[in-house]
C-alpha positions in Angstrom: 19.5 -29.5 1.5 22.3 -27.2 0.3 21.1 -23.7 1.4 21.1 -21.8 4.6 18.6 -18.9 4.3 16.9 -16.3 6.4 14.3 -13.6 6.2 16.2 -11.2 8.4 19.8 -10.0 8.9 22.1 -11.6 11.5 21.5 -10.2 14.9 25.0 -11.1 16.1 28.4 -12.1 14.6 28.0 -15.8 15.0 24.7 -15.8 13.2 26.4 -14.4 10.1 27.2 -16.4 7.0 30.9 -17.4 6.7 33.0 -17.5 3.5 36.7 -18.2 3.0 39.5 -19.2 0.8 41.6 -20.7 3.6 44.0 -17.7 3.7 41.2 -15.2 3.9 37.9 -15.3 5.6 34.8 -13.1 6.1 31.6 -13.2 8.0 28.7 -11.5 6.2 26.0 -10.2 8.5 23.6 -8.9 5.9 22.2 -5.6 7.3 20.4 -4.0 4.3 21.1 -0.5 5.4 24.6 -0.6 6.9 26.5 -3.7 6.2 29.4 -5.1 8.2 31.6 -7.7 6.6 34.0 -8.9 9.3 37.5 -9.8 7.9 40.2 -12.3 8.9 43.5 -13.5 7.6 44.8 -16.9 8.8 48.3 -15.5 9.8 46.9 -12.5 11.7 48.0 -13.4 15.3 49.5 -10.6 17.3 53.0 -12.0 17.2 54.1 -10.5 20.5 55.3 -14.0 21.8 56.4 -15.5 18.5 60.0 -16.1 19.8 59.1 -17.5 23.2 61.1 -20.4 24.7 60.3 -23.1 27.3 62.0 -23.2 30.7 64.7 -25.8 31.1 63.1 -28.2 33.5 64.3 -31.6 32.5 66.4 -31.9 35.7 63.2 -32.0 37.8 61.7 -35.0 36.0 63.3 -37.7 38.2 61.8 -36.1 41.4 58.3 -35.9 39.8 58.5 -39.4 38.6 59.6 -40.7 42.0 56.5 -39.1 43.7 54.1 -40.5 41.1 55.6 -44.0 41.0 55.4 -44.1 44.8 51.6 -43.3 44.5 51.8 -39.8 45.8 49.7 -38.3 43.0 48.9 -35.1 44.9 52.5 -34.0 45.4 53.5 -35.4 42.1 50.8 -33.3 40.4 51.8 -30.1 42.1 55.5 -30.6 41.5 54.9 -31.7 37.9 52.9 -28.5 37.2 55.5 -26.3 38.8 58.2 -27.9 36.6 56.4 -28.5 33.3 53.1 -26.6 33.5 53.9 -23.1 32.2 52.8 -19.7 33.4 49.1 -19.6 32.4 46.0 -21.7 33.0 45.4 -22.3 36.7 48.8 -20.9 37.9 48.6 -19.9 41.5 50.1 -16.5 40.7 47.5 -15.9 37.9 50.2 -15.4 35.3 49.2 -14.9 31.7 50.1 -17.5 29.2 52.2 -16.6 26.1 49.9 -18.0 23.4 49.2 -15.2 20.9 45.5 -14.6 20.2 44.1 -14.9 16.7 43.0 -11.4 15.6 40.3 -9.8 13.5 41.7 -7.7 10.6 38.8 -5.3 10.6 35.5 -4.7 8.9 34.5 -3.7 5.4 31.5 -1.5 5.8 29.0 0.2 3.5 25.8 2.1 3.8 23.1 2.4 1.1 21.0 5.5 0.9 17.6 3.8 0.6 14.1 3.6 2.2 12.0 0.8 3.7 13.2 -2.7 2.9 10.8 -5.4 1.8 11.1 -9.1 0.7 14.4 -9.5 2.4 16.3 -12.8 1.9 19.8 -13.8 3.1 21.3 -17.0 1.8 24.4 -19.1 1.6 24.3 -21.6 -1.2 26.6 -24.5 -0.4 26.8 -25.7 -4.0 28.1 -22.4 -5.2 29.7 -21.0 -2.0 28.0 -17.6 -2.6 26.3 -15.5 0.0 23.3 -13.6 -1.5 21.3 -10.8 0.1 18.4 -9.5 -1.8 15.5 -7.2 -1.1 13.3 -4.4 -2.6 13.1 -0.7 -1.7 10.3 1.2 -3.4 10.2 -1.2 -6.3 14.0 -1.2 -6.7 15.4 -4.7 -6.5 18.8 -4.7 -4.8 21.1 -7.7 -4.8 24.4 -8.3 -3.1 26.6 -11.3 -3.8 29.7 -12.1 -1.8 32.2 -14.9 -2.5 35.6 -16.1 -1.5 37.4 -16.9 -4.8 39.8 -19.9 -4.3 41.6 -19.4 -7.7 42.3 -15.7 -7.1 42.5 -16.0 -3.3 40.3 -12.9 -2.9 37.1 -11.9 -1.3 34.8 -10.4 -3.9 31.6 -8.4 -3.5 29.0 -7.2 -6.1 26.1 -4.9 -5.4 23.6 -4.5 -8.2 20.3 -2.6 -8.4 17.6 -2.2 -11.0 17.6 1.5 -10.4 20.5 3.8 -9.4 21.5 3.9 -5.8 23.9 5.9 -3.6 26.4 4.1 -1.4 29.3 4.9 0.9 32.1 2.4 1.7 34.8 2.4 4.4 37.2 0.2 6.5 37.2 0.1 10.3 38.5 -1.9 13.1 37.5 -2.4 16.8 39.3 0.0 19.2 42.6 -1.5 20.3 45.1 0.4 22.4 47.9 -1.9 21.4 47.4 -1.6 17.6 48.3 1.5 15.6 46.0 2.1 12.6 46.5 4.3 9.5 43.6 4.8 7.1 44.4 6.0 3.5 43.3 5.5 0.0 44.2 5.4 -3.7 42.2 6.4 -6.7 40.4 3.0 -6.7 41.1 1.5 -3.3 40.6 1.9 0.4 43.5 0.8 2.6 43.8 0.2 6.3 47.3 -0.5 7.8 47.8 -1.9 11.2 50.7 -2.6 13.5 50.5 -4.5 16.8 52.8 -3.1 19.5 55.8 -5.4 19.7 54.1 -7.7 17.1 53.3 -8.0 13.4 51.8 -5.6 10.9 48.9 -6.0 8.5 47.0 -4.3 5.7 43.4 -4.5 4.4 43.0 -3.4 0.8 39.5 -3.0 -0.8 39.8 -2.3 -4.5 37.1 -1.2 -6.9 37.0 -3.7 -9.8 34.1 -2.1 -11.6 31.2 0.4 -11.2 29.0 2.8 -13.0 27.8 6.1 -11.9 30.0 8.7 -10.1 32.8 7.8 -7.6 34.3 10.2 -5.0 37.2 9.2 -2.8 37.5 11.2 0.4 40.6 9.6 1.9 38.9 7.3 4.4 35.8 6.4 2.4 34.4 6.0 -1.1 31.1 7.5 -2.2 29.2 6.1 -5.2 26.4 8.2 -6.7 23.7 6.9 -9.0 25.2 3.4 -9.5 23.5 0.2 -10.5 26.6 -2.0 -10.2 29.6 -1.8 -7.8 32.2 -4.6 -7.6 34.9 -4.8 -4.9 37.9 -7.1 -4.4 39.2 -7.4 -0.8 42.7 -8.6 0.1 44.6 -8.7 3.3 48.4 -9.0 3.9 50.5 -9.5 7.0 54.2 -9.4 7.9 53.9 -12.8 9.7 56.4 -14.4 7.3 58.8 -11.5 7.0 57.3 -9.7 4.0 55.6 -6.3 4.0 51.8 -6.6 4.2 51.5 -4.4 1.1 53.7 -6.9 -0.8 51.3 -9.8 -0.1 48.4 -7.7 -1.3 50.3 -6.7 -4.5 50.9 -10.4 -5.3 47.2 -11.0 -5.9 46.0 -11.4 -9.5 42.8 -9.3 -9.9 40.1 -11.0 -11.9 38.3 -9.6 -15.0 35.4 -7.3 -14.1 32.6 -9.3 -15.7 30.7 -10.7 -12.7 29.3 -13.7 -14.5 32.8 -14.8 -15.5 34.0 -14.2 -11.9 31.2 -16.5 -10.6 31.8 -19.1 -13.2 35.5 -19.5 -12.3 34.7 -19.3 -8.6 32.2 -22.1 -8.7 34.5 -24.3 -10.8 37.4 -23.8 -8.3 35.2 -24.4 -5.3 33.7 -27.6 -6.7 37.2 -29.0 -7.3 37.4 -29.2 -3.5 33.8 -29.6 -2.4 32.2 -31.6 -5.2 33.9 -35.0 -4.9 31.3 -36.5 -2.5 27.5 -36.4 -2.6 25.0 -37.7 -0.1 21.3 -37.9 -1.0 18.6 -39.1 1.3 14.9 -39.4 1.1 14.2 -36.6 3.6 12.0 -33.5 3.4 13.5 -30.1 2.5 10.9 -27.7 3.8 10.6 -24.2 2.4 11.3 -22.8 5.8 14.1 -20.4 6.9 17.0 -22.2 8.6 16.6 -20.5 11.9 13.0 -21.5 12.1 13.9 -25.1 11.3 16.4 -25.1 14.1 13.9 -23.6 16.5 11.3 -26.1 15.5 13.5 -29.1 16.5 14.3 -27.3 19.7 10.6 -27.2 20.3 10.3 -31.0 19.7 9.6 -31.2 16.0 11.3 -33.8 13.8 13.3 -32.7 10.7 15.2 -35.6 9.1 16.7 -33.3 6.5 18.4 -30.8 8.8 21.3 -33.1 9.7 22.0 -33.5 6.0 22.2 -29.7 5.7 24.5 -29.7 8.7 26.7 -32.4 7.1 27.0 -30.5 3.8 27.7 -27.3 5.8 30.5 -29.0 7.7 32.2 -30.0 4.4 31.8 -26.5 3.1 33.4 -25.0 6.3 36.4 -27.3 6.0 37.0 -26.2 2.4 36.4 -22.6 3.2 39.0 -22.7 6.0 41.7 -24.6 4.2 41.6 -24.4 0.4 44.4 -21.9 -0.1 45.5 -22.0 3.5 48.9 -22.8 5.0 47.3 -23.2 8.4 44.6 -25.5 9.7 41.4 -24.2 11.1 41.8 -23.0 14.7 39.1 -23.1 17.5 36.9 -20.8 15.4 38.0 -22.0 12.0 39.2 -18.8 10.4 36.4 -16.6 11.7 36.9 -14.4 14.8 35.8 -10.9 15.7 37.3 -10.5 19.1 40.6 -9.0 20.3 40.6 -11.4 23.2 38.7 -14.4 21.9 38.0 -17.4 24.3 41.0 -19.6 24.7 42.8 -17.1 22.4 41.1 -18.8 19.4 44.2 -21.1 19.5 45.1 -24.6 18.6 44.3 -27.2 21.2 46.0 -30.5 20.6 44.0 -32.7 23.0 41.0 -33.1 20.7 39.9 -29.9 19.0 42.4 -29.5 16.2 42.3 -33.2 15.4 38.4 -33.1 15.3 38.6 -30.5 12.7 40.0 -33.1 10.3 37.9 -36.1 11.2 35.7 -35.8 8.1 38.6 -35.1 5.7 40.0 -38.4 4.5 36.8 -40.5 4.2 34.7 -37.4 3.2 36.8 -36.8 0.1 38.4 -33.7 1.4 41.8 -35.1 1.7 43.3 -32.0 0.0 42.4 -30.0 3.1 44.9 -31.9 5.2 47.9 -30.2 3.6 47.3 -27.2 5.8 47.5 -29.5 8.9 50.6 -31.2 7.7 52.4 -28.0 7.0 51.5 -26.8 10.5 52.9 -30.0 12.0 56.1 -29.8 10.0 56.6 -26.1 11.0 56.7 -27.2 14.7 59.3 -30.0 14.4 62.5 -28.0 14.8 61.4 -26.2 17.9 59.6 -29.4 19.2 62.9 -31.1 19.2 64.4 -28.4 21.3 61.4 -28.4 23.6 61.6 -32.2 24.1 65.2 -31.8 25.3 64.7 -28.6 27.4 61.5 -29.7 29.1 61.9 -33.4 29.5 65.5 -34.2 28.5 64.2 -36.5 25.7 65.0 -37.1 22.1 62.4 -36.7 19.3 59.6 -34.1 19.5 57.3 -32.8 22.1 54.2 -30.8 21.1 52.3 -28.7 23.6 48.6 -29.1 24.6 47.8 -25.6 23.3 49.6 -23.2 21.0 49.4 -20.7 18.2 51.0 -20.5 14.7 54.6 -19.6 15.4 55.9 -23.2 15.7 56.9 -22.8 19.3 56.5 -25.8 21.6 56.2 -24.3 25.0 54.0 -25.3 28.0 51.6 -22.4 28.7 48.9 -23.8 30.9 49.6 -24.7 34.5 47.2 -27.5 35.4 46.8 -28.8 31.9 50.1 -28.7 30.0 51.8 -31.7 31.5 50.9 -34.1 28.8 53.1 -35.8 26.2 50.5 -37.2 23.8 49.9 -34.4 21.4 52.4 -35.3 18.8 51.2 -38.9 18.7 47.6 -37.8 18.2 48.6 -35.5 15.4 50.6 -38.3 13.8 47.3 -40.2 13.5 46.3 -37.9 10.7 49.5 -38.6 8.7 48.8 -42.3 9.1 45.2 -41.9 8.0 46.4 -40.0 4.9 48.5 -42.9 4.0 45.8 -45.5 4.8 43.3 -43.8 2.5 45.6 -42.7 -0.2 48.3 -45.5 -0.2 50.9 -43.0 -1.3 54.3 -44.5 -0.5 56.1 -41.4 -1.5 54.1 -39.4 1.1 54.8 -42.1 3.6 58.5 -42.0 2.9 59.2 -38.3 2.7 56.6 -36.8 5.1 54.8 -39.3 7.4 57.6 -41.7 8.4 60.1 -39.0 9.3 57.5 -37.6 11.7 56.6 -41.0 13.1 60.3 -41.6 13.8 60.5 -38.3 15.7 57.5 -39.2 17.8 58.8 -42.7 18.5 62.2 -41.3 19.5 60.5 -39.3 22.2 58.8 -42.4 23.6 62.1 -44.3 23.4 63.6 -41.8 25.8 60.6 -40.9 27.9 59.2 -44.3 28.9 60.6 -45.6 32.2 61.0 -49.2 33.2 59.5 -50.3 36.5 60.6 -53.2 38.7 58.5 -55.6 36.7 60.1 -54.6 33.4 57.0 -52.7 32.2 57.5 -49.4 30.3 55.5 -46.8 32.2 54.5 -43.3 31.0 55.2 -40.9 33.8 54.1 -38.2 34.3 50.9 -38.9 32.5 47.4 -37.4 32.4 44.0 -38.0 30.9 43.1 -34.6 29.4 41.6 -32.7 31.0 40.3 -34.8 33.9 41.1 -35.4 37.5 40.5 -38.0 40.1 39.6 -37.8 43.8 42.8 -39.4 45.2 45.0 -36.6 43.8 43.1 -34.1 45.8 44.0 -31.2 43.5 41.8 -28.6 41.9 43.3 -29.2 38.5 44.1 -32.0 36.1 45.5 -35.0 38.0 48.9 -36.5 37.0 49.5 -40.2 37.3 51.3 -43.2 35.9 50.2 -44.5 32.4 46.7 -43.2 31.8 44.6 -45.1 29.3 44.8 -42.4 26.7 48.6 -42.1 27.0 48.9 -45.9 26.7 46.7 -45.9 23.6 48.6 -43.0 22.0 52.1 -44.5 22.7 51.1 -47.8 21.2 49.6 -46.0 18.2 52.7 -43.9 17.6 55.0 -46.9 17.8 52.7 -48.9 15.5 52.7 -46.2 12.9 56.5 -46.1 12.9 56.8 -49.9 12.8 54.3 -50.5 10.0 55.8 -47.7 8.0 59.3 -49.1 8.3 58.1 -52.5 7.3 56.3 -51.1 4.2 59.4 -49.1 3.2 61.8 -51.9 4.0 64.0 -49.7 6.3 65.4 -49.4 9.8 65.5 -53.1 10.8 67.0 -52.3 14.2 64.4 -49.7 15.0 61.7 -52.2 14.0 63.0 -54.7 16.6 63.1 -52.0 19.2 59.6 -50.8 18.6 58.2 -54.3 18.6 59.9 -54.9 22.0 58.5 -51.6 23.4 55.0 -52.4 22.2 55.1 -55.7 24.1 56.2 -53.9 27.3 53.8 -51.0 27.5 51.0 -51.6 30.0 47.7 -53.1 29.0 44.4 -51.1 29.4 42.4 -52.2 32.4 38.7 -52.7 33.2 37.4 -51.2 36.4 35.0 -52.2 39.2 31.9 -51.0 37.4 32.9 -53.0 34.2 34.0 -49.7 32.7 37.2 -49.0 30.8 39.5 -47.4 33.4 40.6 -43.9 32.6 43.8 -44.2 34.7 46.3 -46.9 35.7 44.3 -47.4 38.9 40.5 -47.5 39.3 40.4 -44.0 40.8 37.1 -42.3 41.6 36.4 -39.4 39.2 35.8 -35.9 40.4 33.6 -35.2 37.4 31.9 -38.3 36.2 30.2 -36.1 33.6 33.5 -34.7 32.2 33.4 -33.3 28.7 36.5 -35.2 27.5 36.3 -38.9 26.5 40.0 -39.2 26.5 40.2 -42.8 27.6 37.9 -43.9 24.8 40.2 -42.7 22.0 40.9 -46.3 21.1 37.3 -46.7 20.0 37.1 -43.4 18.1 38.9 -41.8 16.4 41.4 -44.6 17.0 40.8 -48.3 16.1 42.9 -50.3 18.7 39.7 -51.2 20.6 37.6 -53.3 18.2 34.5 -55.5 18.6 36.2 -58.5 17.1 39.8 -58.1 18.2 39.2 -56.8 21.8 35.6 -57.6 22.7 36.0 -57.2 26.4 37.5 -53.7 26.1 34.9 -52.9 23.5 32.1 -53.7 26.0 33.9 -51.9 28.8 34.2 -48.8 26.6 30.4 -48.8 26.0 29.8 -48.9 29.8 32.2 -46.0 30.2 30.4 -43.9 27.6 27.0 -44.7 29.1 28.2 -43.8 32.6 29.6 -40.5 31.4 26.4 -39.6 29.6 24.1 -40.7 32.5 26.0 -38.2 34.7 25.4 -35.3 32.2 28.3 -35.7 29.8 28.5 -34.4 26.3 27.7 -30.9 27.5 29.7 -29.0 24.9 29.2 -28.9 21.1 32.5 -30.7 20.3 31.9 -33.3 23.1 28.4 -34.0 21.9 29.7 -34.6 18.4 32.3 -37.0 19.8 29.5 -38.9 21.5 27.6 -39.2 18.2 30.8 -40.5 16.5 31.3 -43.0 19.3 27.8 -44.4 19.0 28.1 -44.6 15.2 31.4 -46.5 15.5 29.7 -48.8 18.0 26.9 -49.5 15.5 24.2 -47.9 17.7 22.1 -46.1 15.1 19.4 -44.7 17.3 21.8 -43.2 19.9 24.1 -41.8 17.3 21.2 -40.1 15.5 19.7 -38.7 18.8 23.1 -37.2 19.8 23.6 -35.7 16.3 20.1 -34.1 16.5 20.9 -32.8 20.0 24.2 -31.4 18.7 22.2 -29.2 16.3 19.3 -28.3 18.6 21.4 -27.6 21.7 24.8 -26.5 20.3 24.2 -24.5 17.1 23.7 -20.9 16.3 21.0 -19.8 13.8 23.7 -20.2 11.1 24.5 -23.7 12.3 27.9 -22.8 13.7 28.9 -24.9 16.7 28.7 -23.6 20.3 30.6 -24.2 23.5 28.7 -23.1 26.7 27.8 -20.5 27.7 27.5 -19.2 24.1 31.0 -19.3 22.4 31.4 -20.1 18.8 33.8 -23.0 18.4 34.0 -24.8 15.1 35.2 -28.3 16.0 31.7 -29.5 16.7 30.7 -28.8 13.2 33.4 -31.0 11.9 32.8 -33.7 14.5 29.1 -33.8 13.5 30.0 -34.1 9.9 32.3 -37.0 10.8 29.4 -38.6 12.7 27.2 -38.8 9.6 30.0 -40.5 7.6 30.6 -43.0 10.5 26.9 -43.8 10.5 26.8 -44.6 6.8 30.2 -46.2 6.1 33.3 -47.4 8.0 36.6 -49.0 6.9 38.6 -49.8 10.0 41.5 -52.2 9.4 40.8 -51.9 5.6 37.5 -53.8 6.0 34.4 -52.1 4.3 31.3 -51.8 6.5 28.2 -50.5 4.7 25.5 -48.8 6.8 26.9 -49.7 10.2 24.6 -47.2 12.1 22.1 -46.0 9.5 19.9 -43.2 10.9 16.5 -44.7 11.7 14.8 -42.0 9.6 16.9 -42.3 6.5 15.2 -45.3 4.9 16.5 -44.6 1.4 19.5 -42.8 0.0 22.8 -42.8 -1.8 26.4 -41.9 -1.2 28.9 -41.2 -4.1 32.6 -40.7 -3.7 33.3 -41.8 -0.1 36.8 -43.0 0.5 37.9 -46.1 2.4 41.2 -47.2 4.1 43.2 -49.4 1.8 42.8 -47.1 -1.2 39.2 -47.6 -2.2 36.6 -45.2 -3.5 33.0 -46.3 -2.9 29.5 -45.5 -4.2 26.4 -47.2 -2.7 22.7 -47.0 -2.4 20.3 -48.3 0.2 16.5 -48.8 0.3 14.2 -49.9 3.1 17.3 -49.6 5.4 19.2 -52.2 3.5 22.1 -52.0 1.1 20.7 -52.1 -2.5 23.9 -51.9 -4.6 27.5 -50.6 -4.4 30.4 -49.8 -6.6 34.0 -50.2 -5.4 37.2 -48.9 -7.1 40.6 -49.7 -5.9 43.9 -47.9 -6.6 46.0 -51.0 -6.1 45.8 -54.8 -6.3 44.4 -56.0 -3.1 42.1 -58.4 -1.3 38.9 -56.5 -0.4 37.1 -57.5 2.7 33.4 -56.6 3.2 31.9 -56.9 6.7 28.5 -58.4 7.5 28.1 -59.6 4.0 28.7 -63.4 3.9 26.5 -64.7 1.2 24.2 -61.6 1.1 26.0 -60.0 -1.8 26.9 -60.9 -5.3 29.9 -59.2 -7.0 30.4 -58.5 -10.7 33.2 -56.9 -12.7 32.9 -54.2 -15.3 31.8 -56.6 -18.0 29.1 -58.0 -15.8 30.9 -61.3 -15.1 30.5 -62.7 -11.6 33.6 -62.4 -9.4 34.7 -65.3 -7.2 34.3 -64.4 -3.5 35.2 -66.3 -0.3 32.8 -66.1 2.6 34.5 -66.2 6.1 31.7 -66.0 8.7 30.2 -62.6 8.1 33.1 -61.4 6.0 33.2 -61.5 2.2 36.6 -61.4 0.5 37.4 -60.8 -3.1 40.5 -60.0 -5.1 40.5 -56.6 -6.7 42.8 -55.0 -9.3 44.0 -51.5 -9.5 41.8 -49.0 -11.3 39.1 -51.6 -11.9 35.4 -51.2 -10.8 33.5 -53.9 -9.0 29.7 -53.9 -8.5 27.9 -55.3 -5.5 24.2 -56.3 -5.5 22.0 -58.1 -3.0 21.9 -61.8 -3.6 18.7 -63.3 -4.8 
């Protein structure tokens, strides 16, 4: 369940095998004769627009609000977009946006002088994070191994052969009229320097770590004659942070040349990130190439083990795109080959970036969130300026789409008039505290950001004649309703998503202040605001309304499930606390799907997560399987129609598996809430829960067999749907007193102690 493997090379980029350290990334295509290893650096964005500023438009806000509050959504939408929408997107004048596109660094290429290839195998081992390509030529066994070494922060390649071979190596980059390239070399290295016109510079450096046979350097290439081993280290530098690209490359510590030692340290470093959680299920692992397995389920076959491989792959991808990184994964993680990638390979803040981190906290990849938090913090200074310039507000305003330069500017007419991005990003800082219970993190990093987000709402919400605090302008990304009569996203008053996000943001701030014992006056203000924000409504079909009025949707099948954010990934809509809204949300989801919704990879993974959260095991499993069958490349990378690699669906699918097996909303532990109907037996070790718990558990015949809970603090642990079904013991085997409250079982736990749960009787 931990290998992707094939009997042929990748026939296109997105069928390659990805590796990465977080800072560096590569896609290995595996051609046995002329290999292309496509290279990326997380900071390699053109940089042409890295100093952009928003237009000062706050003075127009009252006029836009007046139109929308009067119910004139058409004119309010048009005027709102003219004022706050930015130059790109659906702008009538077809202006380009100013988001910098993420760029490929170039390709490391080599050609082997060999004959007919036999017994070819291409493999990515998720336990070792090593890509291996092996084959035979006239009895000569040739093996390539490629890895991304987290400790050294380098890409490393070894080619070995039983008999001597000849090989030529060089660096190249796709033709780009706006990028000056200079090829050169040293005695033991190939170098490619690049400079974007009006942008940043970069360097690729491919250094020979070890070899035998004869080496000839020709200036732009290296030729090896009669070699049985060749080892390269690849590094990339950029000027994105003000240093020379060559300086970043020089800072690297090169490893020793013994390949076995390199692999040993690499695997150890990788497992420190990846190895904390394991999932084992009683499912077949057929000896069949991965592409053939995917095709088989497309043709109607069942394969209960393939989603487990998809799950492990998602965890691997998150480590590979964050481990040493200062930036979170973008729309394609850290892997892109195009000069003009779809949506600029940017950061979208209305689902896609957040989805990348859905499996982080509970999936024991909490370390990966550091890249996200650094990204958020980098934006704060300019987001303060943007809040004032664009809306005349305090606090911070984050855009719906952006790049790495920390510039909060609206860039997408028809989509950009939305104020919920900062609140949704704040959710991840709150999660980090919920799972880790680190008060120092809450005090120094999370709460300061929560206060910034709350400050924006304090000055943005507008009181209506009834004393209700309305959110206006508001939208439900990226949807529209008939009454607005516009061919773009409709603006309104207090959409369901914006209501949910505003309440969440104020709740994070309020709870944090209470825990830290600070800001009593702010606490009172936030409590008052929470009581005056509108309630979510139920519409004429029994559905959860998406907008403040029960508008008719233009696209009932819309890919976004924005109004259901309170079900997942949020927790404000709950089966016990808000049963009517919970039921209405299910109707909304069913209506959307019956009309053809879930028609992108990330959207389908969101659907799987929704059904898992709702406890609907069969539906969650079906949508997870469709995610793989309908929206995955041969190398299991997620797809957006028509055929665009977009990584968020991988992470959403990984999160769906976790949601099916274990949930911990409101710090209540729920075992097997939506257990896949084909996984009758299995075990999870190392899953994390809100409240500061680490949990192991096993199930058999679709029922919990036993579990182990460790808490990092003294607490009262609540287990859902347990009642008198479970008996609890401490580390010495002594029964622990528990209190049954309906289907809830409660017990006192102490920090750093382990408690064992077994089926009663």
